[in-house]
Backbone as JSON Lines, residues from 0, in Angstrom:
{"i":0,"aa":"M","n":[79.33,70.63,217.74],"ca":[80.34,71.48,218.33],"c":[81.37,71.8,217.24]}
{"i":1,"aa":"P","n":[81.66,73.07,217.01],"ca":[82.65,73.45,215.99],"c":[84.05,72.98,216.36]}
{"i":2,"aa":"L","n":[84.8,72.64,215.35],"ca":[86.17,72.18,215.52],"c":[87.07,73.08,214.71]}
{"i":3,"aa":"T","n":[88.18,73.46,215.27],"ca":[89.15,74.29,214.56],"c":[90.36,73.44,214.21]}
{"i":4,"aa":"L","n":[90.72,73.44,212.93],"ca":[91.91,72.73,212.47],"c":[92.98,73.76,212.16]}
{"i":5,"aa":"T","n":[94.19,73.51,212.62],"ca":[95.3,74.41,212.35],"c":[96.4,73.6,211.68]}
{"i":6,"aa":"F","n":[96.9,74.12,210.57],"ca":[97.98,73.46,209.85],"c":[99.22,74.31,209.95]}
{"i":7,"aa":"T","n":[100.31,73.69,210.33],"ca":[101.57,74.41,210.43],"c":[102.55,73.84,209.42]}
{"i":8,"aa":"D","n":[103.55,74.63,209.09],"ca":[104.59,74.21,208.14],"c":[104.01,73.71,206.82]}
{"i":9,"aa":"T","n":[103.0,74.41,206.33],"ca":[102.38,74.04,205.07],"c":[103.12,74.71,203.92]}
{"i":10,"aa":"D","n":[103.37,73.94,202.88],"ca":[104.07,74.41,201.69],"c":[103.36,75.63,201.1]}
{"i":11,"aa":"E","n":[104.11,76.68,200.82],"ca":[103.53,77.92,200.27],"c":[102.86,77.67,198.92]}
{"i":12,"aa":"L","n":[103.41,76.75,198.12],"ca":[102.79,76.44,196.82],"c":[101.43,75.78,197.01]}
{"i":13,"aa":"L","n":[101.31,74.98,198.05],"ca":[100.03,74.35,198.35],"c":[98.99,75.39,198.77]}
{"i":14,"aa":"I","n":[99.42,76.34,199.58],"ca":[98.52,77.42,200.01],"c":[98.1,78.25,198.81]}
{"i":15,"aa":"A","n":[99.03,78.54,197.91],"ca":[98.72,79.33,196.71],"c":[97.73,78.57,195.82]}
{"i":16,"aa":"A","n":[97.93,77.24,195.7],"ca":[97.02,76.43,194.89],"c":[95.62,76.41,195.49]}
{"i":17,"aa":"L","n":[95.54,76.33,196.82],"ca":[94.24,76.36,197.5],"c":[93.56,77.7,197.28]}
{"i":18,"aa":"H","n":[94.32,78.77,197.38],"ca":[93.78,80.11,197.17],"c":[93.26,80.26,195.75]}
{"i":19,"aa":"K","n":[94.03,79.8,194.77],"ca":[93.64,79.89,193.36],"c":[92.37,79.07,193.1]}
{"i":20,"aa":"R","n":[92.32,77.87,193.67],"ca":[91.15,77.01,193.48],"c":[89.91,77.63,194.12]}
{"i":21,"aa":"A","n":[90.08,78.22,195.31],"ca":[88.96,78.86,195.99],"c":[88.42,80.03,195.16]}
{"i":22,"aa":"R","n":[89.33,80.86,194.62],"ca":[88.91,81.98,193.77],"c":[88.15,81.48,192.55]}
{"i":23,"aa":"A","n":[88.65,80.39,191.94],"ca":[88.0,79.84,190.74],"c":[86.58,79.36,191.03]}
{"i":24,"aa":"H","n":[86.36,78.89,192.27],"ca":[85.03,78.42,192.65],"c":[84.2,79.49,193.35]}
{"i":25,"aa":"G","n":[84.75,80.68,193.49],"ca":[84.0,81.78,194.08],"c":[83.71,81.6,195.56]}
{"i":26,"aa":"R","n":[84.67,81.02,196.29],"ca":[84.45,80.85,197.73],"c":[85.73,81.11,198.49]}
{"i":27,"aa":"S","n":[85.6,81.16,199.81],"ca":[86.76,81.42,200.65],"c":[87.67,80.19,200.68]}
{"i":28,"aa":"M","n":[88.91,80.42,201.14],"ca":[89.83,79.3,201.26],"c":[89.3,78.28,202.28]}
{"i":29,"aa":"E","n":[88.68,78.75,203.33],"ca":[88.12,77.86,204.33],"c":[87.0,76.99,203.74]}
{"i":30,"aa":"E","n":[86.11,77.63,202.96],"ca":[85.04,76.86,202.32],"c":[85.61,75.84,201.34]}
{"i":31,"aa":"E","n":[86.63,76.25,200.6],"ca":[87.26,75.35,199.64],"c":[87.9,74.17,200.36]}
{"i":32,"aa":"H","n":[88.58,74.47,201.45],"ca":[89.23,73.43,202.25],"c":[88.21,72.43,202.77]}
{"i":33,"aa":"R","n":[87.09,72.93,203.28],"ca":[86.02,72.04,203.77],"c":[85.49,71.16,202.66]}
{"i":34,"aa":"D","n":[85.31,71.75,201.46],"ca":[84.79,70.99,200.33],"c":[85.77,69.88,199.91]}
{"i":35,"aa":"I","n":[87.05,70.21,199.89],"ca":[88.07,69.2,199.54],"c":[88.03,68.05,200.54]}
{"i":36,"aa":"L","n":[88.0,68.36,201.83],"ca":[87.94,67.33,202.86],"c":[86.67,66.5,202.74]}
{"i":37,"aa":"R","n":[85.55,67.17,202.53],"ca":[84.26,66.48,202.41],"c":[84.29,65.48,201.26]}
{"i":38,"aa":"N","n":[84.8,65.92,200.1],"ca":[84.84,65.04,198.93],"c":[85.85,63.92,199.09]}
{"i":39,"aa":"A","n":[86.97,64.19,199.74],"ca":[88.0,63.18,199.92],"c":[87.58,62.1,200.92]}
{"i":40,"aa":"L","n":[86.79,62.48,201.92],"ca":[86.47,61.55,202.99],"c":[85.07,60.95,202.9]}
{"i":41,"aa":"R","n":[84.29,61.41,201.95],"ca":[82.94,60.88,201.78],"c":[83.03,59.43,201.32]}
{"i":42,"aa":"P","n":[82.27,58.52,201.92],"ca":[82.32,57.13,201.47],"c":[81.83,57.01,200.02]}
{"i":43,"aa":"L","n":[82.48,56.14,199.28],"ca":[82.07,55.92,197.9],"c":[80.75,55.17,197.87]}
{"i":44,"aa":"P","n":[79.88,55.51,196.92],"ca":[78.61,54.78,196.83],"c":[78.89,53.33,196.42]}
{"i":45,"aa":"K","n":[78.15,52.41,197.0],"ca":[78.32,51.0,196.68],"c":[77.54,50.68,195.41]}
{"i":46,"aa":"R","n":[78.21,49.93,194.51],"ca":[77.56,49.51,193.27],"c":[77.59,47.99,193.22]}
{"i":47,"aa":"P","n":[76.53,47.38,192.7],"ca":[76.54,45.93,192.57],"c":[77.66,45.48,191.61]}
{"i":48,"aa":"L","n":[78.24,44.34,191.87],"ca":[79.33,43.83,191.07],"c":[78.94,43.68,189.61]}
{"i":49,"aa":"D","n":[77.73,43.19,189.34],"ca":[77.33,43.03,187.93],"c":[77.26,44.37,187.21]}
{"i":50,"aa":"D","n":[76.91,45.42,187.92],"ca":[76.91,46.77,187.36],"c":[78.33,47.19,186.95]}
{"i":51,"aa":"I","n":[79.27,46.93,187.84],"ca":[80.66,47.28,187.58],"c":[81.2,46.48,186.4]}
{"i":52,"aa":"L","n":[80.92,45.17,186.38],"ca":[81.41,44.33,185.29],"c":[80.81,44.74,183.94]}
{"i":53,"aa":"R","n":[79.52,45.1,183.93],"ca":[78.89,45.54,182.68],"c":[79.47,46.85,182.17]}
{"i":54,"aa":"S","n":[79.98,47.67,183.07],"ca":[80.51,48.97,182.66],"c":[81.94,48.88,182.11]}
{"i":55,"aa":"M","n":[82.57,47.71,182.25],"ca":[83.93,47.55,181.75],"c":[83.92,47.42,180.23]}
{"i":56,"aa":"P","n":[84.89,48.05,179.56],"ca":[84.9,47.98,178.09],"c":[85.29,46.59,177.6]}
{"i":57,"aa":"D","n":[84.82,46.26,176.42],"ca":[85.17,45.0,175.77],"c":[86.52,45.21,175.11]}
{"i":58,"aa":"V","n":[87.55,44.57,175.65],"ca":[88.91,44.84,175.16],"c":[89.56,43.65,174.47]}
{"i":59,"aa":"G","n":[88.83,42.61,174.2],"ca":[89.43,41.47,173.52],"c":[88.67,40.19,173.78]}
{"i":60,"aa":"L","n":[89.21,39.13,173.24],"ca":[88.61,37.82,173.41],"c":[89.12,37.17,174.68]}
{"i":61,"aa":"D","n":[88.35,36.26,175.22],"ca":[88.79,35.56,176.43],"c":[90.13,34.87,176.2]}
{"i":62,"aa":"T","n":[90.35,34.35,174.98],"ca":[91.6,33.65,174.68],"c":[92.79,34.59,174.76]}
{"i":63,"aa":"D","n":[92.58,35.89,174.6],"ca":[93.68,36.86,174.71],"c":[94.22,36.89,176.13]}
{"i":64,"aa":"F","n":[93.41,36.47,177.08],"ca":[93.8,36.56,178.49],"c":[94.04,35.19,179.11]}
{"i":65,"aa":"A","n":[94.13,34.17,178.27],"ca":[94.33,32.8,178.78],"c":[95.71,32.68,179.4]}
{"i":66,"aa":"R","n":[95.79,31.92,180.47],"ca":[97.05,31.69,181.15],"c":[97.89,30.71,180.32]}
{"i":67,"aa":"R","n":[99.13,31.07,180.08],"ca":[100.02,30.21,179.32],"c":[100.9,29.44,180.28]}
{"i":68,"aa":"T","n":[100.99,28.15,180.06],"ca":[101.82,27.34,180.96],"c":[103.0,26.74,180.24]}
């Protein structure tokens, strides 16, 4: 079932930015708005923790991060 969203009291600069972004992507403001919502609300893909840890840059020695008491 289609749903209609109506926004009131929206900042004119925000509307202009949406219009500019839609033109840059070659689509209507409505299509652009849907794409923004879709990307903002889409669940992030789950990655295994070891994958995330391996992707972190090597930024120093373990002793650089030792707790000082």
